[in-house]
VOKOL-18071 format. One record per residue (C-alpha): residue number from 1; residue in three letters; x, y, z. Coordinates in Angstrom, 2 decimals. Last residue first. Layout:
+-----+---------+---------+---------+---------+
| num | residuo |      px |      py |      pz |
+-----+---------+---------+---------+---------+
| NUM |     ALA |       X |       Y |       Z |
...
+-----+---------+---------+---------+---------+
***
This chain:
+-----+---------+---------+---------+---------+
| num | residuo |      px |      py |      pz |
+-----+---------+---------+---------+---------+
| 432 |     ASN |  -11.20 |  -37.61 |   23.47 |
| 431 |     LEU |   -9.67 |  -34.39 |   22.15 |
| 430 |     LEU |  -11.59 |  -34.38 |   18.89 |
| 429 |     ASN |  -14.95 |  -34.74 |   20.64 |
| 428 |     ARG |  -14.07 |  -32.18 |   23.27 |
| 427 |     LEU |  -12.98 |  -29.77 |   20.55 |
| 426 |     VAL |  -16.18 |  -30.30 |   18.52 |
| 425 |     ALA |  -18.52 |  -29.61 |   21.43 |
| 424 |     VAL |  -16.44 |  -26.71 |   22.78 |
| 423 |     GLU |  -16.50 |  -24.98 |   19.39 |
| 422 |     ALA |  -20.24 |  -25.45 |   18.82 |
| 421 |     LYS |  -21.24 |  -24.29 |   22.30 |
| 420 |     ILE |  -18.94 |  -21.27 |   22.13 |
| 419 |     GLY |  -20.26 |  -20.28 |   18.70 |
| 418 |     THR |  -23.88 |  -20.69 |   19.77 |
| 417 |     HIS |  -23.45 |  -18.39 |   22.78 |
| 416 |     ILE |  -21.51 |  -15.92 |   20.62 |
| 415 |     ALA |  -24.23 |  -15.98 |   17.95 |
| 414 |     LEU |  -27.05 |  -15.52 |   20.46 |
| 413 |     ASP |  -25.51 |  -12.46 |   22.11 |
| 412 |     ALA |  -24.05 |  -11.02 |   18.91 |
| 411 |     ASP |  -27.23 |  -10.99 |   16.85 |
| 410 |     PRO |  -25.24 |   -9.94 |   13.79 |
| 409 |     ALA |  -24.83 |   -6.29 |   12.80 |
| 408 |     PHE |  -23.83 |   -5.70 |    9.18 |
| 407 |     TYR |  -25.09 |   -2.20 |    8.27 |
| 406 |     PRO |  -21.80 |   -0.94 |    6.78 |
| 405 |     SER |  -21.93 |   -4.10 |    4.60 |
| 404 |     HIS |  -18.81 |   -6.28 |    4.46 |
| 403 |     ASN |  -20.82 |   -9.35 |    5.58 |
| 402 |     SER |  -24.42 |   -9.17 |    4.45 |
| 401 |     PRO |  -27.24 |   -6.87 |    5.49 |
| 400 |     LEU |  -30.51 |   -8.84 |    5.85 |
| 399 |     ARG |  -32.20 |   -9.91 |    2.64 |
| 398 |     THR |  -35.64 |   -9.15 |    1.21 |
| 397 |     GLY |  -38.52 |  -11.30 |   -0.03 |
| 396 |     ALA |  -40.89 |   -9.95 |    2.62 |
| 395 |     THR |  -41.42 |  -13.38 |    4.16 |
| 394 |     LYS |  -37.69 |  -14.06 |    4.02 |
| 393 |     ALA |  -36.96 |  -10.72 |    5.70 |
| 392 |     GLU |  -39.50 |  -11.43 |    8.44 |
| 391 |     ALA |  -37.96 |  -14.85 |    9.14 |
| 390 |     LEU |  -34.48 |  -13.31 |    9.32 |
| 389 |     LYS |  -35.70 |  -10.57 |   11.65 |
| 388 |     GLN |  -37.28 |  -13.18 |   13.96 |
| 387 |     PRO |  -34.19 |  -15.41 |   14.02 |
| 386 |     ASP |  -31.76 |  -12.51 |   14.67 |
| 385 |     ALA |  -29.12 |  -13.38 |   12.13 |
| 384 |     GLY |  -25.59 |  -14.52 |   12.93 |
| 383 |     GLY |  -25.55 |  -18.21 |   12.04 |
| 382 |     LEU |  -22.11 |  -19.75 |   12.24 |
| 381 |     SER |  -20.77 |  -21.45 |    9.10 |
| 380 |     MET |  -18.24 |  -24.17 |    9.85 |
| 379 |     TYR |  -14.69 |  -24.86 |    8.67 |
| 378 |     LEU |  -13.80 |  -28.45 |    9.47 |
| 377 |     SER |  -10.19 |  -29.37 |    8.94 |
| 376 |     PRO |   -7.54 |  -31.83 |    7.86 |
| 375 |     VAL |   -4.15 |  -30.13 |    8.50 |
| 374 |     GLY |   -1.74 |  -31.15 |    5.74 |
| 373 |     GLN |   -0.06 |  -27.81 |    5.06 |
| 372 |     GLU |   -2.61 |  -27.18 |    2.29 |
| 371 |     VAL |   -5.34 |  -27.14 |    4.95 |
| 370 |     PHE |   -3.53 |  -24.34 |    6.78 |
| 369 |     PHE |   -3.19 |  -22.32 |    3.54 |
| 368 |     ALA |   -6.92 |  -22.80 |    2.87 |
| 367 |     TYR |   -7.64 |  -20.75 |    6.00 |
| 366 |     ASP |   -7.06 |  -17.89 |    3.54 |
| 365 |     GLU |  -10.78 |  -17.33 |    3.04 |
| 364 |     SER |  -13.05 |  -16.79 |    0.07 |
| 363 |     PRO |  -16.65 |  -15.67 |   -0.49 |
| 362 |     THR |  -18.75 |  -17.66 |   -3.00 |
| 361 |     ILE |  -20.33 |  -20.29 |   -0.72 |
| 360 |     PRO |  -20.42 |  -24.09 |   -1.02 |
| 359 |     GLU |  -23.86 |  -25.65 |   -0.35 |
| 358 |     GLU |  -25.03 |  -26.12 |    3.23 |
| 357 |     THR |  -25.98 |  -28.99 |    5.55 |
| 356 |     ILE |  -27.64 |  -27.51 |    8.63 |
| 355 |     VAL |  -27.08 |  -28.24 |   12.31 |
| 354 |     ASN |  -29.88 |  -26.53 |   14.24 |
| 353 |     ASP |  -32.53 |  -29.19 |   13.58 |
| 352 |     LYS |  -30.44 |  -31.81 |   15.40 |
| 351 |     GLY |  -30.13 |  -29.73 |   18.56 |
| 350 |     LEU |  -27.28 |  -27.40 |   19.50 |
| 349 |     ALA |  -24.94 |  -29.48 |   21.68 |
| 348 |     ALA |  -26.00 |  -32.99 |   20.66 |
| 347 |     GLU |  -26.29 |  -31.92 |   17.02 |
| 346 |     LEU |  -22.78 |  -30.49 |   17.14 |
| 345 |     PRO |  -21.46 |  -33.63 |   18.84 |
| 344 |     THR |  -22.91 |  -35.80 |   16.04 |
| 343 |     ARG |  -22.01 |  -33.54 |   13.08 |
| 342 |     LEU |  -18.37 |  -33.79 |   14.08 |
| 341 |     ARG |  -17.89 |  -37.26 |   12.59 |
| 340 |     GLN |  -19.54 |  -36.41 |    9.27 |
| 339 |     ALA |  -17.48 |  -33.26 |    8.85 |
| 338 |     LEU |  -14.32 |  -35.20 |    9.71 |
| 337 |     ALA |  -15.11 |  -37.84 |    7.10 |
| 336 |     PRO |  -15.81 |  -35.13 |    4.49 |
| 335 |     ASP |  -12.56 |  -33.19 |    5.15 |
| 334 |     ASN |  -13.61 |  -29.58 |    4.53 |
| 333 |     TYR |  -11.67 |  -27.97 |    1.70 |
| 332 |     VAL |  -11.05 |  -24.20 |    1.73 |
| 331 |     ALA |  -10.66 |  -22.79 |   -1.80 |
| 330 |     ASP |   -7.26 |  -21.56 |   -2.92 |
| 329 |     THR |   -5.80 |  -18.20 |   -2.02 |
| 328 |     SER |   -4.56 |  -15.22 |   -3.95 |
| 327 |     GLU |   -3.16 |  -11.72 |   -3.53 |
| 326 |     TYR |   -0.96 |   -9.46 |   -5.69 |
| 325 |     HIS |   -1.73 |  -10.32 |   -9.30 |
| 324 |     GLU |   -0.51 |   -7.05 |  -10.81 |
| 323 |     ILE |   -1.57 |   -6.09 |  -14.34 |
| 322 |     LEU |    0.32 |   -3.06 |  -15.76 |
| 321 |     PRO |   -1.29 |   -1.66 |  -18.89 |
| 320 |     GLU |    0.77 |   -1.43 |  -22.11 |
| 319 |     LYS |    2.12 |    2.03 |  -22.90 |
| 318 |     GLU |    1.21 |    4.34 |  -25.79 |
| 317 |     ALA |   -2.50 |    4.02 |  -25.15 |
| 316 |     GLY |   -4.50 |    4.52 |  -28.35 |
| 315 |     GLY |   -7.85 |    3.53 |  -26.95 |
| 314 |     ALA |   -7.95 |    0.32 |  -28.98 |
| 313 |     LEU |   -4.53 |   -0.65 |  -27.57 |
| 312 |     ALA |   -5.73 |   -0.04 |  -24.03 |
| 311 |     GLU |   -8.89 |   -2.05 |  -24.73 |
| 310 |     ALA |   -6.81 |   -4.93 |  -26.10 |
| 309 |     LYS |   -4.41 |   -5.01 |  -23.16 |
| 308 |     THR |   -7.24 |   -5.15 |  -20.61 |
| 307 |     ILE |   -9.20 |   -7.70 |  -22.62 |
| 306 |     ARG |   -6.31 |  -10.15 |  -22.98 |
| 305 |     ALA |   -5.17 |   -9.85 |  -19.34 |
| 304 |     ILE |   -8.71 |  -10.36 |  -18.03 |
| 303 |     ALA |   -9.21 |  -13.31 |  -20.38 |
| 302 |     ALA |   -6.05 |  -15.03 |  -19.11 |
| 301 |     LEU |   -7.22 |  -14.63 |  -15.50 |
| 300 |     ILE |  -10.63 |  -16.01 |  -16.45 |
| 299 |     GLN |   -9.31 |  -19.12 |  -18.21 |
| 298 |     LYS |   -6.88 |  -19.98 |  -15.41 |
| 297 |     ARG |   -9.63 |  -19.78 |  -12.78 |
| 296 |     VAL |  -11.97 |  -21.84 |  -14.97 |
| 295 |     ASP |   -9.27 |  -24.52 |  -15.25 |
| 294 |     ALA |   -8.63 |  -24.52 |  -11.49 |
| 293 |     LYS |  -12.30 |  -24.95 |  -10.58 |
| 292 |     PHE |  -14.30 |  -23.20 |   -7.84 |
| 291 |     THR |  -13.91 |  -19.58 |   -8.91 |
| 290 |     ARG |  -13.77 |  -16.03 |   -7.51 |
| 289 |     VAL |  -12.00 |  -13.03 |   -9.08 |
| 288 |     THR |  -11.53 |   -9.70 |   -7.28 |
| 287 |     LEU |  -10.53 |   -6.60 |   -9.16 |
| 286 |     GLY |   -9.08 |   -3.17 |   -8.32 |
| 285 |     LEU |   -8.78 |   -0.66 |  -11.17 |
| 284 |     GLU |   -6.25 |    2.17 |  -11.50 |
| 283 |     ALA |   -6.34 |    5.08 |  -13.92 |
| 282 |     GLN |   -3.42 |    6.98 |  -15.47 |
| 281 |     ASP |   -2.14 |   10.28 |  -16.83 |
| 280 |     PRO |   -5.12 |   12.27 |  -15.65 |
| 279 |     ILE |   -7.57 |   14.38 |  -17.69 |
| 278 |     ILE |   -8.02 |   17.62 |  -15.75 |
| 277 |     ASN |  -11.24 |   19.62 |  -15.78 |
| 276 |     ASN |  -13.07 |   17.74 |  -13.02 |
| 275 |     LYS |  -10.11 |   17.55 |  -10.67 |
| 274 |     THR |   -7.86 |   14.90 |   -9.07 |
| 273 |     GLY |   -7.89 |   11.99 |  -11.49 |
| 272 |     ALA |   -8.27 |    8.25 |  -11.34 |
| 271 |     ARG |   -9.11 |    5.50 |   -8.88 |
| 270 |     ILE |  -11.55 |    2.75 |   -9.81 |
| 269 |     TYR |  -12.81 |    0.30 |   -7.19 |
| 268 |     GLY |  -14.33 |   -3.12 |   -6.58 |
| 267 |     VAL |  -14.31 |   -4.43 |  -10.14 |
| 266 |     THR |  -15.93 |   -7.84 |   -9.74 |
| 265 |     VAL |  -15.35 |  -10.99 |  -11.78 |
| 264 |     VAL |  -17.28 |  -13.98 |  -10.40 |
| 263 |     ALA |  -17.31 |  -17.58 |  -11.63 |
| 262 |     MET |  -19.28 |  -20.74 |  -10.81 |
| 261 |     GLU |  -19.75 |  -22.95 |  -13.86 |
| 260 |     GLY |  -23.36 |  -23.38 |  -14.97 |
| 259 |     PRO |  -22.92 |  -21.76 |  -18.36 |
| 258 |     LYS |  -19.37 |  -22.33 |  -19.67 |
| 257 |     VAL |  -17.27 |  -19.22 |  -19.10 |
| 256 |     GLU |  -16.71 |  -16.97 |  -22.12 |
| 255 |     ARG |  -19.93 |  -15.00 |  -22.68 |
| 254 |     SER |  -21.57 |  -14.21 |  -19.33 |
| 253 |     VAL |  -18.52 |  -14.73 |  -17.12 |
| 252 |     ILE |  -16.11 |  -12.87 |  -19.39 |
| 251 |     THR |  -18.66 |  -10.28 |  -20.53 |
| 250 |     GLN |  -18.22 |   -8.20 |  -17.35 |
| 249 |     LEU |  -14.61 |   -7.54 |  -18.31 |
| 248 |     THR |  -15.92 |   -5.66 |  -21.35 |
| 247 |     LEU |  -17.76 |   -3.14 |  -19.20 |
| 246 |     ILE |  -14.76 |   -2.51 |  -16.94 |
| 245 |     THR |  -12.39 |   -2.16 |  -19.89 |
| 244 |     ARG |  -14.62 |    0.39 |  -21.60 |
| 243 |     ALA |  -14.67 |    2.48 |  -18.42 |
| 242 |     ALA |  -10.90 |    2.11 |  -17.94 |
| 241 |     ILE |  -10.24 |    3.28 |  -21.51 |
| 240 |     VAL |  -12.49 |    6.30 |  -20.89 |
| 239 |     ILE |  -10.67 |    7.01 |  -17.64 |
| 238 |     PRO |   -7.27 |    6.56 |  -19.28 |
| 237 |     ASP |   -7.93 |    9.52 |  -21.66 |
| 236 |     ILE |   -5.18 |    9.83 |  -24.26 |
| 235 |     THR |   -4.76 |   13.57 |  -24.56 |
| 234 |     ALA |   -4.62 |   16.41 |  -27.09 |
| 233 |     ASN |   -8.11 |   15.62 |  -28.41 |
| 232 |     PRO |   -9.39 |   15.88 |  -24.85 |
| 231 |     ALA |   -8.95 |   19.68 |  -24.97 |
| 230 |     ALA |  -11.40 |   21.07 |  -22.40 |
| 229 |     GLY |  -10.32 |   18.51 |  -19.83 |
| 228 |     HIS |   -6.77 |   19.81 |  -20.10 |
| 227 |     GLY |   -4.02 |   17.19 |  -20.24 |
| 226 |     GLY |   -2.96 |   13.71 |  -19.31 |
| 225 |     LYS |   -1.60 |   10.99 |  -21.52 |
| 224 |     GLY |   -2.81 |    7.45 |  -20.80 |
| 223 |     TYR |   -1.62 |    4.49 |  -18.75 |
| 222 |     ILE |   -4.02 |    1.89 |  -17.35 |
| 221 |     THR |   -2.99 |    0.38 |  -14.01 |
| 220 |     ILE |   -4.67 |   -2.92 |  -13.12 |
| 219 |     ARG |   -4.62 |   -4.35 |   -9.59 |
| 218 |     LEU |   -5.69 |   -7.96 |   -9.25 |
| 217 |     SER |   -6.90 |  -10.03 |   -6.31 |
| 216 |     ASP |   -7.48 |  -13.76 |   -6.85 |
| 215 |     ALA |   -9.76 |  -15.94 |   -4.74 |
| 214 |     ASN |  -10.51 |  -19.67 |   -4.97 |
| 213 |     THR |  -13.95 |  -20.33 |   -3.60 |
| 212 |     ASN |  -15.80 |  -21.75 |   -0.59 |
| 211 |     TYR |  -16.49 |  -24.94 |    1.37 |
| 210 |     ILE |  -15.25 |  -27.64 |   -1.02 |
| 209 |     GLY |  -15.80 |  -31.03 |    0.66 |
| 208 |     PRO |  -18.47 |  -31.36 |    3.35 |
| 207 |     THR |  -20.37 |  -28.10 |    4.03 |
| 206 |     ILE |  -21.61 |  -27.79 |    7.61 |
| 205 |     GLY |  -23.86 |  -24.96 |    8.83 |
| 204 |     VAL |  -24.41 |  -23.75 |   12.37 |
| 203 |     GLN |  -27.64 |  -22.61 |   14.00 |
| 202 |     ASN |  -28.85 |  -20.48 |   16.93 |
| 201 |     ALA |  -27.90 |  -17.22 |   15.21 |
| 200 |     PRO |  -30.31 |  -17.71 |   12.33 |
| 199 |     LEU |  -28.58 |  -18.57 |    9.04 |
| 198 |     GLU |  -27.69 |  -16.36 |    6.04 |
| 197 |     ASN |  -26.67 |  -13.46 |    8.28 |
| 196 |     GLY |  -23.04 |  -14.50 |    8.63 |
| 195 |     VAL |  -20.52 |  -15.78 |   11.17 |
| 194 |     HIS |  -17.43 |  -17.74 |   10.21 |
| 193 |     LEU |  -16.02 |  -20.87 |   11.84 |
| 192 |     ALA |  -12.72 |  -22.63 |   12.41 |
| 191 |     VAL |  -11.40 |  -26.09 |   13.31 |
| 190 |     GLY |   -8.09 |  -27.82 |   12.57 |
| 189 |     VAL |   -6.99 |  -31.43 |   13.04 |
| 188 |     ALA |   -3.71 |  -33.26 |   13.70 |
| 187 |     PRO |   -2.14 |  -29.97 |   14.71 |
| 186 |     LYS |    1.57 |  -29.30 |   14.21 |
| 185 |     PRO |    3.06 |  -28.53 |   17.60 |
| 184 |     PHE |    4.73 |  -25.09 |   17.71 |
| 183 |     ARG |    8.01 |  -23.75 |   16.30 |
| 182 |     THR |    7.61 |  -25.98 |   13.26 |
| 181 |     PHE |    3.92 |  -25.62 |   12.41 |
| 180 |     LEU |    3.65 |  -21.87 |   12.94 |
| 179 |     GLY |    7.21 |  -21.31 |   11.74 |
| 178 |     ASP |    7.16 |  -17.72 |   10.49 |
| 177 |     ASP |    6.29 |  -18.90 |    6.96 |
| 176 |     ILE |    3.16 |  -20.53 |    8.39 |
| 175 |     MET |    2.17 |  -17.30 |   10.14 |
| 174 |     ARG |    2.78 |  -15.30 |    6.96 |
| 173 |     LYS |    0.73 |  -17.78 |    4.92 |
| 172 |     ALA |   -2.22 |  -17.42 |    7.29 |
| 171 |     GLY |   -1.99 |  -13.62 |    7.29 |
| 170 |     SER |   -2.10 |  -13.00 |    3.55 |
| 169 |     ILE |   -5.69 |  -13.25 |    2.38 |
| 168 |     THR |   -6.05 |   -9.44 |    2.58 |
| 167 |     GLU |   -9.16 |   -9.80 |    4.74 |
| 166 |     GLU |   -7.45 |  -12.55 |    6.71 |
| 165 |     ALA |   -4.74 |  -10.13 |    7.78 |
| 164 |     PRO |   -3.93 |  -11.42 |   11.25 |
| 163 |     GLN |   -4.56 |  -14.88 |   12.72 |
| 162 |     GLY |   -5.32 |  -15.50 |   16.40 |
| 161 |     ILE |   -4.62 |  -19.23 |   16.74 |
| 160 |     LEU |   -5.55 |  -21.48 |   19.66 |
| 159 |     MET |   -3.77 |  -24.83 |   20.07 |
| 158 |     LEU |   -5.33 |  -27.37 |   22.45 |
| 157 |     THR |   -3.04 |  -30.26 |   23.33 |
| 156 |     GLY |   -4.27 |  -33.69 |   24.44 |
| 155 |     HIS |   -6.95 |  -34.72 |   26.92 |
| 154 |     TRP |  -10.62 |  -33.92 |   27.39 |
| 153 |     SER |  -13.46 |  -33.80 |   29.94 |
| 152 |     ALA |  -11.25 |  -33.61 |   33.05 |
| 151 |     LYS |   -9.82 |  -30.37 |   31.70 |
| 150 |     SER |  -13.12 |  -28.56 |   32.30 |
| 149 |     HIS |  -11.97 |  -25.13 |   33.50 |
| 148 |     MET |   -9.43 |  -24.56 |   30.74 |
| 147 |     MET |  -11.83 |  -25.80 |   28.05 |
| 146 |     VAL |  -14.62 |  -23.47 |   29.20 |
| 145 |     ASP |  -12.30 |  -20.45 |   29.24 |
| 144 |     ALA |  -10.81 |  -21.23 |   25.83 |
| 143 |     THR |  -14.34 |  -21.54 |   24.43 |
| 142 |     GLY |  -15.25 |  -18.12 |   25.80 |
| 141 |     VAL |  -12.04 |  -16.70 |   24.29 |
| 140 |     LEU |  -12.82 |  -18.34 |   20.94 |
| 139 |     ALA |  -16.39 |  -17.04 |   20.96 |
| 138 |     ALA |  -15.22 |  -13.47 |   21.58 |
| 137 |     MET |  -12.64 |  -13.76 |   18.82 |
| 136 |     HIS |  -15.20 |  -15.06 |   16.30 |
| 135 |     VAL |  -17.75 |  -12.38 |   17.20 |
| 134 |     ASP |  -15.09 |   -9.67 |   16.70 |
| 133 |     HIS |  -14.26 |  -11.29 |   13.34 |
| 132 |     GLY |  -17.80 |  -10.50 |   12.25 |
| 131 |     CYS |  -17.17 |   -9.26 |    8.72 |
| 130 |     ALA |  -18.02 |   -5.57 |    9.11 |
| 129 |     HIS |  -15.71 |   -5.11 |   12.09 |
| 128 |     MET |  -15.38 |   -1.45 |   11.12 |
| 127 |     VAL |  -12.66 |    1.03 |   10.12 |
| 126 |     PRO |  -13.05 |    4.43 |    8.43 |
| 125 |     VAL |  -10.28 |    5.39 |    6.00 |
| 124 |     ASP |   -7.51 |    8.01 |    5.87 |
| 123 |     ARG |   -5.32 |    7.19 |    2.87 |
| 122 |     GLY |   -1.64 |    6.34 |    3.37 |
| 121 |     SER |   -1.46 |    3.53 |    0.80 |
| 120 |     ASP |   -1.33 |    0.88 |    3.53 |
| 119 |     ASP |   -4.44 |    2.29 |    5.18 |
| 118 |     LYS |   -4.36 |    5.17 |    7.63 |
| 117 |     ALA |   -6.94 |    4.89 |   10.39 |
| 116 |     HIS |  -10.41 |    6.07 |   11.38 |
| 115 |     VAL |  -12.39 |    4.63 |   14.28 |
| 114 |     LYS |  -15.98 |    5.61 |   15.03 |
| 113 |     SER |  -17.00 |    2.01 |   15.64 |
| 112 |     ALA |  -20.50 |    1.32 |   16.91 |
| 111 |     TYR |  -20.84 |    0.66 |   20.65 |
| 110 |     PRO |  -24.36 |    2.05 |   20.97 |
| 109 |     LEU |  -25.23 |    0.27 |   17.70 |
| 108 |     GLY |  -26.51 |    2.55 |   14.95 |
| 107 |     THR |  -25.44 |    0.06 |   12.29 |
| 106 |     LYS |  -23.85 |    2.64 |    9.96 |
| 105 |     GLU |  -20.18 |    1.69 |   10.30 |
| 104 |     GLU |  -17.80 |    3.22 |    7.75 |
| 103 |     VAL |  -15.88 |    0.40 |    6.06 |
| 102 |     PRO |  -12.12 |   -0.13 |    5.76 |
| 101 |     LEU |  -12.34 |   -3.67 |    7.19 |
| 100 |     ALA |  -11.44 |   -5.46 |   10.44 |
|  99 |     ASP |   -8.66 |   -7.86 |   11.40 |
|  98 |     LEU |   -8.08 |  -10.45 |   14.10 |
|  97 |     GLU |   -9.16 |  -13.82 |   12.68 |
|  96 |     THR |   -9.92 |  -16.94 |   14.72 |
|  95 |     ARG |   -8.43 |  -20.44 |   14.70 |
|  94 |     LEU |   -8.95 |  -23.60 |   16.73 |
|  93 |     MET |   -6.17 |  -26.17 |   16.40 |
|  92 |     VAL |   -6.19 |  -29.72 |   17.78 |
|  91 |     THR |   -3.05 |  -31.51 |   19.00 |
|  90 |     PRO |   -3.68 |  -35.20 |   19.70 |
|  89 |     GLY |   -3.41 |  -37.00 |   23.03 |
|  88 |     ALA |   -1.30 |  -37.34 |   26.14 |
|  87 |     GLY |   -1.80 |  -34.89 |   28.97 |
|  86 |     ASN |   -3.50 |  -31.52 |   29.01 |
|  85 |     LYS |   -1.31 |  -29.02 |   27.20 |
|  84 |     LEU |   -2.79 |  -25.58 |   26.55 |
|  83 |     ILE |   -1.12 |  -23.55 |   23.80 |
|  82 |     ALA |   -1.84 |  -20.01 |   22.62 |
|  81 |     VAL |   -0.54 |  -18.64 |   19.32 |
|  80 |     VAL |   -1.11 |  -14.99 |   18.41 |
|  79 |     GLY |   -0.40 |  -13.33 |   15.06 |
|  78 |     THR |    0.64 |   -9.67 |   14.81 |
|  77 |     GLY |    3.37 |  -10.11 |   12.21 |
|  76 |     GLY |    3.76 |  -13.75 |   11.25 |
|  75 |     VAL |    3.87 |  -14.74 |   14.91 |
|  74 |     GLY |    4.14 |  -11.58 |   17.00 |
|  73 |     GLU |    2.75 |  -13.05 |   20.23 |
|  72 |     THR |    3.32 |  -16.36 |   21.99 |
|  71 |     VAL |    0.94 |  -17.49 |   24.73 |
|  70 |     GLU |    1.11 |  -20.47 |   27.10 |
|  69 |     TYR |   -2.49 |  -20.62 |   28.28 |
|  68 |     GLY |   -3.43 |  -20.00 |   31.92 |
|  67 |     LEU |   -6.69 |  -18.05 |   31.63 |
|  66 |     THR |   -4.78 |  -14.80 |   32.16 |
|  65 |     ARG |   -2.57 |  -15.67 |   29.17 |
|  64 |     LEU |   -5.67 |  -16.17 |   27.01 |
|  63 |     ARG |   -7.14 |  -12.80 |   27.95 |
|  62 |     ALA |   -3.80 |  -11.01 |   27.52 |
|  61 |     ALA |   -3.20 |  -12.57 |   24.10 |
|  60 |     LEU |   -6.61 |  -11.49 |   22.83 |
|  59 |     LYS |   -6.12 |   -7.93 |   24.07 |
|  58 |     ALA |   -2.59 |   -7.74 |   22.64 |
|  57 |     ALA |   -3.75 |   -9.08 |   19.27 |
|  56 |     THR |   -6.49 |   -6.45 |   19.06 |
|  55 |     GLN |   -4.06 |   -3.73 |   20.15 |
|  54 |     THR |   -1.55 |   -4.61 |   17.43 |
|  53 |     GLU |   -3.99 |   -5.48 |   14.64 |
|  52 |     HIS |   -2.13 |   -3.50 |   11.94 |
|  51 |     SER |   -1.67 |   -6.34 |    9.41 |
|  50 |     SER |   -5.31 |   -5.97 |    8.30 |
|  49 |     LEU |   -7.05 |   -2.91 |    9.74 |
|  48 |     GLU |   -7.96 |   -2.41 |   13.40 |
|  47 |     PRO |  -11.30 |   -2.32 |   15.21 |
|  46 |     HIS |  -11.90 |   -0.45 |   18.50 |
|  45 |     GLU |  -15.66 |   -0.40 |   19.16 |
|  44 |     HIS |  -16.17 |   -3.93 |   17.91 |
|  43 |     LEU |  -13.17 |   -5.18 |   19.86 |
|  42 |     ASP |  -14.39 |   -3.65 |   23.13 |
|  41 |     VAL |  -17.95 |   -4.88 |   22.59 |
|  40 |     TYR |  -16.73 |   -8.41 |   21.82 |
|  39 |     LEU |  -14.39 |   -8.44 |   24.83 |
|  38 |     ASP |  -17.27 |   -7.55 |   27.12 |
|  37 |     HIS |  -19.33 |  -10.30 |   25.48 |
|  36 |     ALA |  -16.65 |  -12.92 |   26.17 |
|  35 |     ALA |  -16.37 |  -11.81 |   29.82 |
|  34 |     PRO |  -20.15 |  -12.04 |   30.25 |
|  33 |     TYR |  -20.33 |  -15.40 |   28.39 |
|  32 |     VAL |  -18.01 |  -17.50 |   30.54 |
|  31 |     ALA |  -20.54 |  -18.75 |   33.10 |
|  30 |     ASP |  -23.41 |  -18.82 |   30.59 |
|  29 |     VAL |  -21.44 |  -21.26 |   28.44 |
|  28 |     GLU |  -20.85 |  -23.73 |   31.26 |
|  27 |     LYS |  -24.46 |  -23.46 |   32.44 |
|  26 |     SER |  -25.72 |  -24.00 |   28.90 |
|  25 |     THR |  -23.99 |  -27.37 |   28.96 |
|  24 |     VAL |  -21.35 |  -28.75 |   26.62 |
|  23 |     ILE |  -21.59 |  -32.50 |   25.97 |
|  22 |     THR |  -18.16 |  -34.10 |   25.44 |
|  21 |     GLN |  -18.11 |  -35.83 |   28.84 |
|  20 |     ALA |  -21.43 |  -37.52 |   28.14 |
|  19 |     PHE |  -19.99 |  -38.95 |   24.92 |
|  18 |     VAL |  -17.03 |  -40.45 |   26.84 |
|  17 |     SER |  -19.36 |  -42.02 |   29.43 |
|  16 |     THR |  -21.74 |  -43.33 |   26.76 |
|  15 |     ALA |  -18.82 |  -44.90 |   24.90 |
|  14 |     LEU |  -17.54 |  -46.49 |   28.11 |
|  13 |     SER |  -20.97 |  -47.91 |   28.97 |
|  12 |     VAL |  -21.57 |  -49.12 |   25.41 |
|  11 |     PHE |  -18.18 |  -50.88 |   25.40 |
|  10 |     LEU |  -18.83 |  -52.46 |   28.81 |
|   9 |     LEU |  -22.25 |  -53.66 |   27.66 |
|   8 |     LEU |  -20.71 |  -55.18 |   24.54 |
|   7 |     SER |  -18.01 |  -56.92 |   26.56 |
|   6 |     ALA |  -20.61 |  -58.36 |   28.95 |
|   5 |     THR |  -22.71 |  -59.61 |   26.03 |
|   4 |     LYS |  -19.68 |  -61.32 |   24.45 |
|   3 |     MET |  -18.66 |  -62.90 |   27.76 |
|   2 |     THR |  -22.16 |  -64.35 |   28.10 |
|   1 |     MET |  -24.61 |  -63.33 |   30.83 |
+-----+---------+---------+---------+---------+
***
């Protein structure tokens, strides 16, 4: 045997040994699943709104502290940071969200949420984990358990993040501003996932490069002159102006944006008036804008301002509308080299056919703030659909309830199992 051959065999042997250590087994996942599922049910039944996730954060922190992690609470509001040091090596971050949505649950699940709470404007609203953050937290805790009890298979520092207020795209920035990457080790790599009904719950999706969209939230207040509903001639009706504004805003994408460019302008709510025979003084619109490109984003925001002011002027408003740009985030960017590297352990853990390459999606996510801090990342899509129901829906030409729907109910058992497997696989790879 030549020296070169011996060296090659040694390299292959070491590589095989390291790869074998990164494989996550069903036995490991099954061992931690019952506790993860119990947490999921508890969180689903007791959701909390953005920036008010006090009990959710406390439950997550308690689980991680019991496992042996060094836990800090109250980061950026209700944020949780848990650290597990395991010798020399890189710091790798795994992030989950804490918050739920003001949605009334209609899933019929035995543990469906019946929670009501006051939102930031003081309104009583129903609350539901309609975006799957309860699945994400359960998977993270299961992953934390596996990693704690298999420290021989990895080395470095594992950093777990429970982030508040993702639904208002504000929590990531608040954690950063509160010293997330100065008070704690700055990660060399970040990982996150999001569950949805577009894929079956035994699969994950990878999107190299741009993963999702820029997001901008706008609040528009149109000022009129109130009066009696029976004498509209003595008023300036802000509801009529608002109605015309809404319809004209829908021409931005269809008539001003170049065909083929991705753009969305949605009016999610209109608030005006208190009684059928009273014309109010003002009307309020809530908008969300989604884009991929910076120039399209700028074009649409300018068009919204132009149209809103013009419709108010045409309606005889004596005061210019107020346009508040109160939330925004850039698109999440998946490091292409990292995505390619992590495909291998994901395929080993889930099966080659269960790791799907996906196109960018239109929802948005404030994980982008972490990427902008210089943390190369992989943000994965986690399948949430019951495989049989998804196949039946495709055959029938229908769609399963999407995120933010009152009927959104992922196959939690399979999705949590898959989420734990995927997270452990990528963490062990990154921490070897």
